[in-house]
Residue, then its C-alpha position, 0 to 999 in steps of 0.5 A: m876812328v877819330t877822337v876830338r876834344a871840343p871846348a865849352t864856350s861862353a856866348n853873348l858875353g853880355s852886350g853881344f847877344d846871339v853874336f859874340g862867343a868865346a872858346l874856353s880852355r876848360p871844360a870840354d867834351v871828348v867825341t869819338v866816332e867810328r864808321a858804321d852802317r847806322t848811327t848809334i850814340e853813347v853818352t858818358g860823363v857829367g849829366a849823361q843821364y839827361i842826354p838822349e842817346d837816340p840820334d833824333g833827339n841828340t844834337v849830334g844826330a843832325v850833324v850826322e845827317a847833314l854830313d851823311a856820315p853814319a857812325h858809332i859815336h861816343i860822347d864823354k861829357g865834360v860840359r854839363p847840360a843846361s849850364g850856359l857853357g855851350s854843352s850841346a854846341a861842344s858835342a855838335a862841334g866835336a862830332a862835326v870835326a870828327l865826322n868830317r875827318l873820318y869821312d874825308r868830307g873836306y869842309s873847312r872849319e868855317e863851313l862846319v859852323p852852319i852844319a854844327a848849328e843844325g844840331e843846336a836846333v835839336v836842343s834849343g829850337v833855333a839853329h844859332s851859331d854863337n856857341v858852335a862857332p867858337s867851339l869850332l874856331g877857337g878864340f873870340t868869335i862874331t857871328t852874323t848872317d853873313g858868316t863868322h869872324s874870329v880873333d885869337a884873343r888871350v884873356p883870362l876868365v873865371v866861370c862859376l857854375p851853380d848847381v842849378a839848371v836854366s834851359t835855353r828855351d826858358a832863357r830865350r822866353v824872357v828876352p825882351e822883344t823891344a828896347s829903348m833907344d838909350d839902351l840900344v845905344e849903350t849896348v852897341g857902345n859896350a859891344a864895340t868896346l868889348a870887341v876892341g878889347m878882344c882884338r887887343s887881349d885887354p881884359t879891362l876893355v873886355g870887362a867894361g864892354m860886358s855890361d848889357p841893360v836889355v837881355t842880361p837883367e832879365r836872365a839874371r833873375l833866373i839865377t839865384g844869388y846872381d847879384a851877390v855873385h856879380d858884386a863879389a867878383l867885381a870886389a875881388g878884382a874882376t873887370g866885368v861880369t855877366v851871364s854866360g850864354a843862357g845861364p846859370a853859369v856866370v863869367a868874369a873877365c879878369r887879369e891873370g893874377d886875380r883869377q883865384a881870388i875871384a873864383a873863391a869870391m864867386l863860390d862864397a857868394f853862391a854858398d851864402a845863397d845856399i847854392d853849391a857851385r863849381a868855379y873854372q879858372t879858365r881863359i879864351g882858348r883853342g877850338a876843337t882839336v883832333l886828339e887821335e885818328 
């Protein structure tokens, strides 16, 4: 038996659509696997009632198949589905690490990234790696067709999750198919600024680089109260604010001492829009961790 804690993640970070990702110190899924002749899945925790336990419909089923590692799998969800915090990726990453260890498959964490990404395809229809990479590797990650690079950044964050759902498929439908040259130049400049900020663990540069004129404005329209939450976070001291992943979670970069005030401001802004929400005072953290074997 192997038990793994796999962290929530925030993908895109505004300017790094389908490329950037960051592991969060909290929340997280806990995945336990045990050898078996055939795969069975049990899901408990937040939003468990919405997650299929049939291996063909669950993100970990594709991971089992890729690793040829049948098991009894228990997923204790700490990352709510349809949150924009990499819920399916956390389960896939946790299962990949646990099954790789249980069956001694010998894959490195980097080699597990495309395997875990196959699980993402079950949920979103696309085997993208911007969430599974940071959940596996930790830190800030940059994922391209050539592979993944990671940086052990130390940046405080606040993530505010409203009690509404935005599906990844719906969020991808609103992404514009074209962008102007001015918007492209602005986005590239912001992405470069954010990457430098991560390398320096500088929340001011990270926040400045979150701005994105192409994808984020379209996704923000799917989140009731987003503009007010965005402005409230900045007024409370956030260095930058954007949609986390596909949403509806909103992520703010900040300095250590400002997290509590920013969390309260974001919660109040959602409340003013009659939306219940939960705030996580978190930071960029470690990747999937083996807890027990």
